[in-house]
PyMOL CGO cylinders between C-alpha atoms (Angstrom):
from pymol import cmd
from pymol.cgo import CYLINDER

trace = [
    CYLINDER, -63.63, 0.43, -27.46, -62.86, -2.76, -25.94, 0.3, 1, 1, 1, 1, 1, 1,
    CYLINDER, -62.86, -2.76, -25.94, -59.28, -2.48, -27.08, 0.3, 1, 1, 1, 1, 1, 1,
    CYLINDER, -59.28, -2.48, -27.08, -58.97, 0.62, -24.87, 0.3, 1, 1, 1, 1, 1, 1,
    CYLINDER, -58.97, 0.62, -24.87, -60.44, -1.39, -22.07, 0.3, 1, 1, 1, 1, 1, 1,
    CYLINDER, -60.44, -1.39, -22.07, -58.45, -4.13, -22.01, 0.3, 1, 1, 1, 1, 1, 1,
    CYLINDER, -58.45, -4.13, -22.01, -54.77, -2.11, -22.53, 0.3, 1, 1, 1, 1, 1, 1,
    CYLINDER, -54.77, -2.11, -22.53, -55.82, -0.08, -19.71, 0.3, 1, 1, 1, 1, 1, 1,
    CYLINDER, -55.82, -0.08, -19.71, -57.16, -3.07, -17.63, 0.3, 1, 1, 1, 1, 1, 1,
    CYLINDER, -57.16, -3.07, -17.63, -53.65, -4.49, -18.62, 0.3, 1, 1, 1, 1, 1, 1,
    CYLINDER, -53.65, -4.49, -18.62, -51.57, -1.16, -17.99, 0.3, 1, 1, 1, 1, 1, 1,
    CYLINDER, -51.57, -1.16, -17.99, -53.21, -1.07, -13.83, 0.3, 1, 1, 1, 1, 1, 1,
    CYLINDER, -53.21, -1.07, -13.83, -52.31, -4.80, -13.59, 0.3, 1, 1, 1, 1, 1, 1,
    CYLINDER, -52.31, -4.80, -13.59, -48.77, -3.74, -13.70, 0.3, 1, 1, 1, 1, 1, 1,
    CYLINDER, -48.77, -3.74, -13.70, -48.95, -1.47, -12.34, 0.3, 1, 1, 1, 1, 1, 1,
    CYLINDER, -48.95, -1.47, -12.34, -50.39, -2.88, -9.01, 0.3, 1, 1, 1, 1, 1, 1,
    CYLINDER, -50.39, -2.88, -9.01, -47.96, -5.71, -9.53, 0.3, 1, 1, 1, 1, 1, 1,
    CYLINDER, -47.96, -5.71, -9.53, -46.69, -6.51, -5.85, 0.3, 1, 1, 1, 1, 1, 1,
    CYLINDER, -46.69, -6.51, -5.85, -43.23, -6.54, -7.56, 0.3, 1, 1, 1, 1, 1, 1,
    CYLINDER, -43.23, -6.54, -7.56, -43.10, -2.93, -8.53, 0.3, 1, 1, 1, 1, 1, 1,
    CYLINDER, -43.10, -2.93, -8.53, -41.95, -0.68, -5.68, 0.3, 1, 1, 1, 1, 1, 1,
    CYLINDER, -41.95, -0.68, -5.68, -39.37, -3.63, -4.10, 0.3, 1, 1, 1, 1, 1, 1,
    CYLINDER, -39.37, -3.63, -4.10, -37.68, -3.64, -7.89, 0.3, 1, 1, 1, 1, 1, 1,
    CYLINDER, -37.68, -3.64, -7.89, -38.49, 0.15, -8.06, 0.3, 1, 1, 1, 1, 1, 1,
    CYLINDER, -38.49, 0.15, -8.06, -35.79, -0.11, -4.48, 0.3, 1, 1, 1, 1, 1, 1,
    CYLINDER, -35.79, -0.11, -4.48, -33.59, -2.10, -5.70, 0.3, 1, 1, 1, 1, 1, 1,
    CYLINDER, -33.59, -2.10, -5.70, -33.03, -0.73, -8.91, 0.3, 1, 1, 1, 1, 1, 1,
    CYLINDER, -33.03, -0.73, -8.91, -32.40, 2.69, -7.74, 0.3, 1, 1, 1, 1, 1, 1,
    CYLINDER, -32.40, 2.69, -7.74, -30.25, 0.86, -5.07, 0.3, 1, 1, 1, 1, 1, 1,
    CYLINDER, -30.25, 0.86, -5.07, -28.01, -0.31, -8.03, 0.3, 1, 1, 1, 1, 1, 1,
    CYLINDER, -28.01, -0.31, -8.03, -27.80, 2.74, -9.55, 0.3, 1, 1, 1, 1, 1, 1,
    CYLINDER, -27.80, 2.74, -9.55, -26.56, 4.43, -6.78, 0.3, 1, 1, 1, 1, 1, 1,
    CYLINDER, -26.56, 4.43, -6.78, -23.89, 1.46, -6.38, 0.3, 1, 1, 1, 1, 1, 1,
    CYLINDER, -23.89, 1.46, -6.38, -23.08, 1.96, -10.17, 0.3, 1, 1, 1, 1, 1, 1,
    CYLINDER, -23.08, 1.96, -10.17, -22.24, 5.69, -9.64, 0.3, 1, 1, 1, 1, 1, 1,
    CYLINDER, -22.24, 5.69, -9.64, -20.09, 4.84, -6.71, 0.3, 1, 1, 1, 1, 1, 1,
    CYLINDER, -20.09, 4.84, -6.71, -18.06, 1.96, -8.47, 0.3, 1, 1, 1, 1, 1, 1,
    CYLINDER, -18.06, 1.96, -8.47, -17.66, 3.97, -11.59, 0.3, 1, 1, 1, 1, 1, 1,
    CYLINDER, -17.66, 3.97, -11.59, -16.61, 6.93, -9.62, 0.3, 1, 1, 1, 1, 1, 1,
    CYLINDER, -16.61, 6.93, -9.62, -14.27, 4.57, -8.02, 0.3, 1, 1, 1, 1, 1, 1,
    CYLINDER, -14.27, 4.57, -8.02, -12.88, 3.12, -11.67, 0.3, 1, 1, 1, 1, 1, 1,
    CYLINDER, -12.88, 3.12, -11.67, -12.26, 7.01, -13.03, 0.3, 1, 1, 1, 1, 1, 1,
    CYLINDER, -12.26, 7.01, -13.03, -10.29, 8.19, -10.22, 0.3, 1, 1, 1, 1, 1, 1,
    CYLINDER, -10.29, 8.19, -10.22, -8.00, 4.72, -9.92, 0.3, 1, 1, 1, 1, 1, 1,
    CYLINDER, -8.00, 4.72, -9.92, -7.38, 5.68, -13.93, 0.3, 1, 1, 1, 1, 1, 1,
    CYLINDER, -7.38, 5.68, -13.93, -6.37, 8.83, -13.64, 0.3, 1, 1, 1, 1, 1, 1,
    CYLINDER, -6.37, 8.83, -13.64, -4.03, 7.50, -10.02, 0.3, 1, 1, 1, 1, 1, 1,
    CYLINDER, -4.03, 7.50, -10.02, -2.39, 4.95, -12.85, 0.3, 1, 1, 1, 1, 1, 1,
    CYLINDER, -2.39, 4.95, -12.85, -1.75, 7.12, -15.32, 0.3, 1, 1, 1, 1, 1, 1,
    CYLINDER, -1.75, 7.12, -15.32, 0.14, 9.92, -12.86, 0.3, 1, 1, 1, 1, 1, 1,
    CYLINDER, 0.14, 9.92, -12.86, 1.85, 6.73, -11.41, 0.3, 1, 1, 1, 1, 1, 1,
    CYLINDER, 1.85, 6.73, -11.41, 2.71, 5.70, -14.94, 0.3, 1, 1, 1, 1, 1, 1,
    CYLINDER, 2.71, 5.70, -14.94, 4.34, 9.03, -15.36, 0.3, 1, 1, 1, 1, 1, 1,
    CYLINDER, 4.34, 9.03, -15.36, 5.73, 9.56, -12.71, 0.3, 1, 1, 1, 1, 1, 1,
    CYLINDER, 5.73, 9.56, -12.71, 7.32, 6.27, -12.76, 0.3, 1, 1, 1, 1, 1, 1,
    CYLINDER, 7.32, 6.27, -12.76, 8.43, 6.61, -16.31, 0.3, 1, 1, 1, 1, 1, 1,
    CYLINDER, 8.43, 6.61, -16.31, 10.12, 9.86, -15.28, 0.3, 1, 1, 1, 1, 1, 1,
    CYLINDER, 10.12, 9.86, -15.28, 11.90, 8.14, -12.20, 0.3, 1, 1, 1, 1, 1, 1,
    CYLINDER, 11.90, 8.14, -12.20, 13.28, 5.84, -14.25, 0.3, 1, 1, 1, 1, 1, 1,
    CYLINDER, 13.28, 5.84, -14.25, 14.59, 8.84, -16.96, 0.3, 1, 1, 1, 1, 1, 1,
    CYLINDER, 14.59, 8.84, -16.96, 16.58, 10.10, -13.84, 0.3, 1, 1, 1, 1, 1, 1,
    CYLINDER, 16.58, 10.10, -13.84, 18.09, 6.89, -13.33, 0.3, 1, 1, 1, 1, 1, 1,
    CYLINDER, 18.09, 6.89, -13.33, 19.43, 6.49, -16.50, 0.3, 1, 1, 1, 1, 1, 1,
    CYLINDER, 19.43, 6.49, -16.50, 20.33, 10.38, -16.76, 0.3, 1, 1, 1, 1, 1, 1,
    CYLINDER, 20.33, 10.38, -16.76, 22.65, 9.65, -13.84, 0.3, 1, 1, 1, 1, 1, 1,
    CYLINDER, 22.65, 9.65, -13.84, 24.01, 6.58, -15.79, 0.3, 1, 1, 1, 1, 1, 1,
    CYLINDER, 24.01, 6.58, -15.79, 25.24, 8.22, -17.90, 0.3, 1, 1, 1, 1, 1, 1,
    CYLINDER, 25.24, 8.22, -17.90, 26.44, 10.80, -16.34, 0.3, 1, 1, 1, 1, 1, 1,
    CYLINDER, 26.44, 10.80, -16.34, 28.60, 7.97, -14.37, 0.3, 1, 1, 1, 1, 1, 1,
    CYLINDER, 28.60, 7.97, -14.37, 29.32, 6.56, -17.56, 0.3, 1, 1, 1, 1, 1, 1,
    CYLINDER, 29.32, 6.56, -17.56, 31.01, 10.08, -18.33, 0.3, 1, 1, 1, 1, 1, 1,
    CYLINDER, 31.01, 10.08, -18.33, 32.68, 10.08, -14.80, 0.3, 1, 1, 1, 1, 1, 1,
    CYLINDER, 32.68, 10.08, -14.80, 34.41, 6.60, -15.42, 0.3, 1, 1, 1, 1, 1, 1,
    CYLINDER, 34.41, 6.60, -15.42, 35.71, 7.92, -18.57, 0.3, 1, 1, 1, 1, 1, 1,
    CYLINDER, 35.71, 7.92, -18.57, 36.93, 10.70, -17.24, 0.3, 1, 1, 1, 1, 1, 1,
    CYLINDER, 36.93, 10.70, -17.24, 38.97, 8.53, -14.77, 0.3, 1, 1, 1, 1, 1, 1,
    CYLINDER, 38.97, 8.53, -14.77, 40.15, 6.27, -17.53, 0.3, 1, 1, 1, 1, 1, 1,
    CYLINDER, 40.15, 6.27, -17.53, 41.48, 9.04, -19.15, 0.3, 1, 1, 1, 1, 1, 1,
    CYLINDER, 41.48, 9.04, -19.15, 42.90, 10.29, -15.82, 0.3, 1, 1, 1, 1, 1, 1,
    CYLINDER, 42.90, 10.29, -15.82, 44.82, 6.92, -15.34, 0.3, 1, 1, 1, 1, 1, 1,
    CYLINDER, 44.82, 6.92, -15.34, 45.23, 6.07, -19.56, 0.3, 1, 1, 1, 1, 1, 1,
    CYLINDER, 45.23, 6.07, -19.56, 46.96, 9.17, -20.69, 0.3, 1, 1, 1, 1, 1, 1,
    CYLINDER, 46.96, 9.17, -20.69, 50.47, 10.20, -20.33, 0.3, 1, 1, 1, 1, 1, 1,
    CYLINDER, 50.47, 10.20, -20.33, 49.53, 13.68, -18.10, 0.3, 1, 1, 1, 1, 1, 1,
    CYLINDER, 49.53, 13.68, -18.10, 51.74, 16.90, -18.27, 0.3, 1, 1, 1, 1, 1, 1,
    CYLINDER, 51.74, 16.90, -18.27, 51.63, 16.68, -14.93, 0.3, 1, 1, 1, 1, 1, 1,
    CYLINDER, 51.63, 16.68, -14.93, 50.87, 13.38, -12.46, 0.3, 1, 1, 1, 1, 1, 1,
    CYLINDER, 50.87, 13.38, -12.46, 49.82, 15.39, -9.48, 0.3, 1, 1, 1, 1, 1, 1,
    CYLINDER, 49.82, 15.39, -9.48, 46.31, 17.47, -12.14, 0.3, 1, 1, 1, 1, 1, 1,
    CYLINDER, 46.31, 17.47, -12.14, 46.38, 13.95, -13.64, 0.3, 1, 1, 1, 1, 1, 1,
    CYLINDER, 46.38, 13.95, -13.64, 45.65, 11.94, -9.77, 0.3, 1, 1, 1, 1, 1, 1,
    CYLINDER, 45.65, 11.94, -9.77, 43.82, 14.61, -8.51, 0.3, 1, 1, 1, 1, 1, 1,
    CYLINDER, 43.82, 14.61, -8.51, 41.62, 14.89, -11.72, 0.3, 1, 1, 1, 1, 1, 1,
    CYLINDER, 41.62, 14.89, -11.72, 40.92, 11.02, -10.97, 0.3, 1, 1, 1, 1, 1, 1,
    CYLINDER, 40.92, 11.02, -10.97, 40.35, 11.52, -7.72, 0.3, 1, 1, 1, 1, 1, 1,
    CYLINDER, 40.35, 11.52, -7.72, 37.66, 13.86, -8.27, 0.3, 1, 1, 1, 1, 1, 1,
    CYLINDER, 37.66, 13.86, -8.27, 35.67, 11.97, -11.25, 0.3, 1, 1, 1, 1, 1, 1,
    CYLINDER, 35.67, 11.97, -11.25, 36.04, 8.82, -9.04, 0.3, 1, 1, 1, 1, 1, 1,
    CYLINDER, 36.04, 8.82, -9.04, 34.06, 11.00, -6.37, 0.3, 1, 1, 1, 1, 1, 1,
    CYLINDER, 34.06, 11.00, -6.37, 31.76, 11.71, -9.05, 0.3, 1, 1, 1, 1, 1, 1,
    CYLINDER, 31.76, 11.71, -9.05, 31.30, 7.84, -9.79, 0.3, 1, 1, 1, 1, 1, 1,
    CYLINDER, 31.30, 7.84, -9.79, 30.63, 6.38, -6.34, 0.3, 1, 1, 1, 1, 1, 1,
    CYLINDER, 30.63, 6.38, -6.34, 28.13, 9.06, -5.95, 0.3, 1, 1, 1, 1, 1, 1,
    CYLINDER, 28.13, 9.06, -5.95, 26.25, 8.68, -9.16, 0.3, 1, 1, 1, 1, 1, 1,
    CYLINDER, 26.25, 8.68, -9.16, 26.44, 5.05, -8.16, 0.3, 1, 1, 1, 1, 1, 1,
    CYLINDER, 26.44, 5.05, -8.16, 25.12, 5.96, -4.69, 0.3, 1, 1, 1, 1, 1, 1,
    CYLINDER, 25.12, 5.96, -4.69, 22.16, 8.16, -6.14, 0.3, 1, 1, 1, 1, 1, 1,
    CYLINDER, 22.16, 8.16, -6.14, 21.49, 5.62, -9.00, 0.3, 1, 1, 1, 1, 1, 1,
    CYLINDER, 21.49, 5.62, -9.00, 20.35, 3.27, -6.31, 0.3, 1, 1, 1, 1, 1, 1,
    CYLINDER, 20.35, 3.27, -6.31, 17.99, 5.33, -4.26, 0.3, 1, 1, 1, 1, 1, 1,
    CYLINDER, 17.99, 5.33, -4.26, 16.39, 6.88, -7.67, 0.3, 1, 1, 1, 1, 1, 1,
    CYLINDER, 16.39, 6.88, -7.67, 16.30, 2.72, -8.80, 0.3, 1, 1, 1, 1, 1, 1,
    CYLINDER, 16.30, 2.72, -8.80, 14.48, 1.91, -5.54, 0.3, 1, 1, 1, 1, 1, 1,
    CYLINDER, 14.48, 1.91, -5.54, 12.00, 4.79, -5.61, 0.3, 1, 1, 1, 1, 1, 1,
    CYLINDER, 12.00, 4.79, -5.61, 11.42, 3.96, -9.11, 0.3, 1, 1, 1, 1, 1, 1,
    CYLINDER, 11.42, 3.96, -9.11, 10.39, 0.56, -7.79, 0.3, 1, 1, 1, 1, 1, 1,
    CYLINDER, 10.39, 0.56, -7.79, 8.17, 1.27, -5.30, 0.3, 1, 1, 1, 1, 1, 1,
    CYLINDER, 8.17, 1.27, -5.30, 6.44, 3.49, -7.71, 0.3, 1, 1, 1, 1, 1, 1,
    CYLINDER, 6.44, 3.49, -7.71, 6.22, 0.39, -10.12, 0.3, 1, 1, 1, 1, 1, 1,
    CYLINDER, 6.22, 0.39, -10.12, 4.71, -1.86, -7.66, 0.3, 1, 1, 1, 1, 1, 1,
    CYLINDER, 4.71, -1.86, -7.66, 1.86, 0.95, -6.29, 0.3, 1, 1, 1, 1, 1, 1,
    CYLINDER, 1.86, 0.95, -6.29, 0.93, 1.40, -10.00, 0.3, 1, 1, 1, 1, 1, 1,
    CYLINDER, 0.93, 1.40, -10.00, 0.34, -2.56, -10.31, 0.3, 1, 1, 1, 1, 1, 1,
    CYLINDER, 0.34, -2.56, -10.31, -1.71, -2.25, -6.67, 0.3, 1, 1, 1, 1, 1, 1,
    CYLINDER, -1.71, -2.25, -6.67, -3.56, 0.87, -8.84, 0.3, 1, 1, 1, 1, 1, 1,
    CYLINDER, -3.56, 0.87, -8.84, -3.65, -1.18, -11.98, 0.3, 1, 1, 1, 1, 1, 1,
    CYLINDER, -3.65, -1.18, -11.98, -5.60, -3.98, -9.89, 0.3, 1, 1, 1, 1, 1, 1,
    CYLINDER, -5.60, -3.98, -9.89, -7.93, -1.73, -8.01, 0.3, 1, 1, 1, 1, 1, 1,
    CYLINDER, -7.93, -1.73, -8.01, -8.88, 0.25, -11.30, 0.3, 1, 1, 1, 1, 1, 1,
    CYLINDER, -8.88, 0.25, -11.30, -9.63, -3.62, -12.90, 0.3, 1, 1, 1, 1, 1, 1,
    CYLINDER, -9.63, -3.62, -12.90, -11.72, -4.56, -9.88, 0.3, 1, 1, 1, 1, 1, 1,
    CYLINDER, -11.72, -4.56, -9.88, -13.65, -1.38, -9.97, 0.3, 1, 1, 1, 1, 1, 1,
    CYLINDER, -13.65, -1.38, -9.97, -14.29, -1.64, -13.94, 0.3, 1, 1, 1, 1, 1, 1,
    CYLINDER, -14.29, -1.64, -13.94, -15.31, -5.45, -13.07, 0.3, 1, 1, 1, 1, 1, 1,
    CYLINDER, -15.31, -5.45, -13.07, -18.01, -4.45, -10.12, 0.3, 1, 1, 1, 1, 1, 1,
    CYLINDER, -18.01, -4.45, -10.12, -19.61, -1.33, -12.60, 0.3, 1, 1, 1, 1, 1, 1,
    CYLINDER, -19.61, -1.33, -12.60, -20.06, -4.19, -14.99, 0.3, 1, 1, 1, 1, 1, 1,
    CYLINDER, -20.06, -4.19, -14.99, -21.43, -6.63, -12.69, 0.3, 1, 1, 1, 1, 1, 1,
    CYLINDER, -21.43, -6.63, -12.69, -23.79, -4.19, -11.24, 0.3, 1, 1, 1, 1, 1, 1,
    CYLINDER, -23.79, -4.19, -11.24, -24.45, -2.65, -14.47, 0.3, 1, 1, 1, 1, 1, 1,
    CYLINDER, -24.45, -2.65, -14.47, -25.66, -5.93, -15.66, 0.3, 1, 1, 1, 1, 1, 1,
    CYLINDER, -25.66, -5.93, -15.66, -27.57, -7.08, -12.33, 0.3, 1, 1, 1, 1, 1, 1,
    CYLINDER, -27.57, -7.08, -12.33, -29.58, -3.25, -13.18, 0.3, 1, 1, 1, 1, 1, 1,
    CYLINDER, -29.58, -3.25, -13.18, -31.02, -4.20, -16.49, 0.3, 1, 1, 1, 1, 1, 1,
    CYLINDER, -31.02, -4.20, -16.49, -31.99, -8.30, -15.03, 0.3, 1, 1, 1, 1, 1, 1,
    CYLINDER, -31.99, -8.30, -15.03, -33.88, -5.82, -12.15, 0.3, 1, 1, 1, 1, 1, 1,
    CYLINDER, -33.88, -5.82, -12.15, -35.57, -3.41, -15.17, 0.3, 1, 1, 1, 1, 1, 1,
    CYLINDER, -35.57, -3.41, -15.17, -36.44, -6.74, -16.94, 0.3, 1, 1, 1, 1, 1, 1,
    CYLINDER, -36.44, -6.74, -16.94, -38.84, -7.98, -13.84, 0.3, 1, 1, 1, 1, 1, 1,
    CYLINDER, -38.84, -7.98, -13.84, -40.62, -4.86, -14.28, 0.3, 1, 1, 1, 1, 1, 1,
    CYLINDER, -40.62, -4.86, -14.28, -41.47, -5.70, -18.07, 0.3, 1, 1, 1, 1, 1, 1,
    CYLINDER, -41.47, -5.70, -18.07, -41.54, -9.18, -17.62, 0.3, 1, 1, 1, 1, 1, 1,
    CYLINDER, -41.54, -9.18, -17.62, -42.75, -9.83, -14.04, 0.3, 1, 1, 1, 1, 1, 1,
    CYLINDER, -42.75, -9.83, -14.04, -40.50, -12.65, -13.58, 0.3, 1, 1, 1, 1, 1, 1,
    CYLINDER, -40.50, -12.65, -13.58, -39.02, -12.76, -10.07, 0.3, 1, 1, 1, 1, 1, 1,
    CYLINDER, -39.02, -12.76, -10.07, -36.31, -15.02, -11.56, 0.3, 1, 1, 1, 1, 1, 1,
    CYLINDER, -36.31, -15.02, -11.56, -34.94, -11.76, -13.57, 0.3, 1, 1, 1, 1, 1, 1,
    CYLINDER, -34.94, -11.76, -13.57, -34.98, -10.08, -10.64, 0.3, 1, 1, 1, 1, 1, 1,
    CYLINDER, -34.98, -10.08, -10.64, -33.43, -12.13, -8.00, 0.3, 1, 1, 1, 1, 1, 1,
    CYLINDER, -33.43, -12.13, -8.00, -30.16, -12.47, -10.61, 0.3, 1, 1, 1, 1, 1, 1,
    CYLINDER, -30.16, -12.47, -10.61, -30.36, -8.79, -10.64, 0.3, 1, 1, 1, 1, 1, 1,
    CYLINDER, -30.36, -8.79, -10.64, -30.12, -8.55, -6.97, 0.3, 1, 1, 1, 1, 1, 1,
    CYLINDER, -30.12, -8.55, -6.97, -27.70, -11.57, -6.78, 0.3, 1, 1, 1, 1, 1, 1,
    CYLINDER, -27.70, -11.57, -6.78, -24.95, -9.92, -9.34, 0.3, 1, 1, 1, 1, 1, 1,
    CYLINDER, -24.95, -9.92, -9.34, -24.99, -6.70, -7.48, 0.3, 1, 1, 1, 1, 1, 1,
    CYLINDER, -24.99, -6.70, -7.48, -24.00, -8.30, -4.51, 0.3, 1, 1, 1, 1, 1, 1,
    CYLINDER, -24.00, -8.30, -4.51, -21.17, -9.49, -6.45, 0.3, 1, 1, 1, 1, 1, 1,
    CYLINDER, -21.17, -9.49, -6.45, -20.78, -6.20, -7.60, 0.3, 1, 1, 1, 1, 1, 1,
    CYLINDER, -20.78, -6.20, -7.60, -20.67, -4.84, -4.30, 0.3, 1, 1, 1, 1, 1, 1,
    CYLINDER, -20.67, -4.84, -4.30, -18.18, -7.34, -2.97, 0.3, 1, 1, 1, 1, 1, 1,
    CYLINDER, -18.18, -7.34, -2.97, -16.35, -7.26, -5.85, 0.3, 1, 1, 1, 1, 1, 1,
    CYLINDER, -16.35, -7.26, -5.85, -16.22, -3.18, -5.15, 0.3, 1, 1, 1, 1, 1, 1,
    CYLINDER, -16.22, -3.18, -5.15, -15.50, -3.23, -1.47, 0.3, 1, 1, 1, 1, 1, 1,
    CYLINDER, -15.50, -3.23, -1.47, -12.35, -5.54, -2.64, 0.3, 1, 1, 1, 1, 1, 1,
    CYLINDER, -12.35, -5.54, -2.64, -10.87, -3.39, -4.60, 0.3, 1, 1, 1, 1, 1, 1,
    CYLINDER, -10.87, -3.39, -4.60, -11.15, -1.05, -1.62, 0.3, 1, 1, 1, 1, 1, 1,
    CYLINDER, -11.15, -1.05, -1.62, -9.06, -3.23, -0.02, 0.3, 1, 1, 1, 1, 1, 1,
    CYLINDER, -9.06, -3.23, -0.02, -6.45, -4.22, -1.38, 0.3, 1, 1, 1, 1, 1, 1,
    CYLINDER, -6.45, -4.22, -1.38, -3.22, -3.17, -0.14, 0.3, 1, 1, 1, 1, 1, 1,
]
cmd.load_cgo(trace, "trace")
């Protein structure tokens, strides 16, 4: 019976701790921030996958134009190298494919520029994703440290958790501000 009373008194002392409410509120705030950072991380990851696919497709398009340009070069070389039956037809043939070569060259430049732009955007999204993932980890560790405060009643855990939470929040904001 004596043990039951001691447990009850210990439980009541734990409930009456002045840290309980502030730490619980801190834990709630950190949980919301973790959810926010996680959401941003998932969105950045999805965007990164889409951009990686688009970048790859753009470079494949560039390569297809490059192959077509090569074929047109071969046609121009053939028209000027081999002995044609009709020089006029050969010249017309060569001019036609030279225009193709020039057009492909211009197309490739535009395609390459777009692919490089997509690569820059992909790097930016990758950096954002890294920031959001790091902030998620910091916020989760802060949340765990705050939880330890309720178990141990030591303010040091709470202060450490709050500090990591603030750092994690700042890292999240820095991810949003990347341009």
